[in-house]
C-alpha positions as CSV (number, residue, x, y, z in Angstrom):
1,M,-15.4,15.1,4.9
2,E,-13.0,17.8,4.1
3,S,-9.3,16.9,3.8
4,R,-7.2,18.7,6.4
5,L,-4.3,19.2,3.9
6,N,-4.3,19.5,-0.3
7,L,-2.1,16.6,-1.1
8,Y,-2.3,17.4,-4.7
9,G,-1.9,21.2,-4.6
10,N,0.8,21.2,-1.8
11,P,4.2,21.2,-3.5
12,V,5.9,19.0,-0.6
13,A,3.1,16.6,-0.6
14,A,3.1,16.3,-4.7
15,K,6.5,15.6,-4.6
16,F,6.6,13.0,-2.3
17,I,3.7,11.1,-3.9
18,K,5.4,11.4,-7.4
19,A,8.3,9.8,-5.6
20,L,6.3,7.1,-4.0
21,N,4.5,6.3,-7.4
22,S,8.1,5.8,-8.9
23,V,8.6,3.2,-6.2
24,G,5.7,1.6,-7.0
25,A,7.0,1.2,-10.7
26,V,9.5,-1.4,-9.2
27,M,6.5,-3.7,-8.7
28,A,6.4,-4.2,-12.5
29,G,10.1,-5.7,-12.4
30,S,9.2,-8.0,-9.4
31,G,7.6,-10.8,-11.2
32,L,4.5,-10.5,-8.9
33,P,1.7,-11.2,-11.3
34,A,-0.1,-8.1,-12.3
35,A,-3.5,-9.7,-11.1
36,T,-2.0,-10.2,-7.7
37,Q,-0.8,-6.8,-7.5
38,E,-4.3,-5.3,-8.3
39,L,-5.9,-7.5,-5.9
40,V,-3.5,-6.5,-3.0
41,K,-4.0,-2.7,-4.0
42,I,-8.0,-3.2,-3.9
43,R,-7.8,-5.5,-0.5
44,R,-5.5,-3.2,1.4
45,S,-7.6,-0.3,0.8
46,S,-11.1,-1.8,1.2
47,P,-12.8,-1.7,4.6
48,R,-14.4,-4.9,3.8
49,Q,-11.2,-6.7,3.4
50,R,-9.7,-5.7,6.6
51,K,-9.7,-9.4,7.9
52,L,-7.1,-10.1,5.4
53,R,-3.8,-11.8,6.8
54,W,-1.7,-9.4,4.9
55,R,-3.2,-6.3,6.3
56,S,-2.1,-4.3,9.5
57,P,-4.6,-1.8,10.7
58,S,-4.0,1.7,9.2
59,N,-3.7,3.6,12.1
60,A,-1.7,1.3,14.2
61,P,1.9,2.4,15.2
62,V,4.6,-0.1,14.3
63,S,6.5,-1.3,17.2
64,P,9.5,-3.4,17.7
65,T,7.5,-5.8,19.4
66,A,4.6,-6.1,16.8
67,A,3.9,-9.8,15.9
68,G,3.6,-8.9,12.2
69,L,2.7,-11.5,9.9
70,T,2.2,-15.1,11.2
71,D,4.6,-17.8,10.2
72,D,1.9,-19.9,8.7
73,A,0.8,-17.0,6.7
74,W,4.6,-16.4,5.4
75,A,4.7,-20.2,4.5
76,N,1.6,-20.1,2.9
77,A,2.7,-17.3,0.7
78,A,6.2,-18.7,0.3
79,K,4.4,-21.8,-1.5
80,H,3.0,-19.6,-4.4
81,Y,6.0,-17.1,-4.8
82,D,9.5,-17.1,-5.3
83,D,11.7,-14.6,-3.2
84,E,11.7,-11.8,-5.9
85,Q,7.8,-12.0,-5.9
86,L,7.7,-12.1,-2.1
87,A,9.9,-8.9,-2.0
88,G,7.4,-7.4,-4.4
89,L,4.6,-8.3,-2.3
90,V,6.1,-6.8,0.9
91,S,7.1,-3.8,-0.7
92,L,3.6,-3.5,-2.4
93,V,1.9,-4.1,0.8
94,A,4.1,-1.2,2.6
95,L,3.5,1.1,0.0
96,I,-0.3,0.6,0.1
97,N,0.0,1.1,3.6
98,T,1.9,4.5,3.1
99,Y,-0.7,5.9,0.9
100,N,-3.4,4.5,3.2
101,R,-2.1,6.2,6.4
102,M,-1.4,9.4,4.5
103,N,-5.3,9.7,3.4
104,V,-6.4,8.8,7.1
105,I,-4.1,11.3,8.9
106,T,-5.1,14.1,6.2
107,R,-8.7,12.9,6.0
108,Q,-8.5,12.6,2.3
109,P,-11.8,12.1,0.6
110,A,-11.9,9.4,-1.6
111,G,-12.5,9.9,-5.6
112,D,-10.0,13.1,-5.4
113,Y,-7.5,11.1,-7.8
114,T,-7.7,11.8,-11.5
115,P,-6.0,8.9,-13.5
116,G,-2.7,10.3,-14.8
117,Q,-2.4,13.3,-13.0
118,W,1.1,12.0,-11.2
119,G,2.4,11.7,-14.8
């Protein structure tokens, strides 16, 4: 598959992705355990994990009437994480969804990222 847009070579896209990465750095201060953050990143991006409760379809539009996360799933998470950690978790899920949506829209092939290329 060939990408529709070179996200790494396009100045606007590169600037946006660098800003997203800066947003991602906020998670380090959320108190959300690093292992949990890595699991969320992996599971939010892996096709085999699409049935996780914290995952929404990557190509589905968000609507004002969307049910979103169930109350039971939220209550279960709230048993294990405090409010700052929950905010980090919600923010991380939103961030990973943003990356995934960009990749789906542009048909970005996997494996194009080189660690450290965004500084």
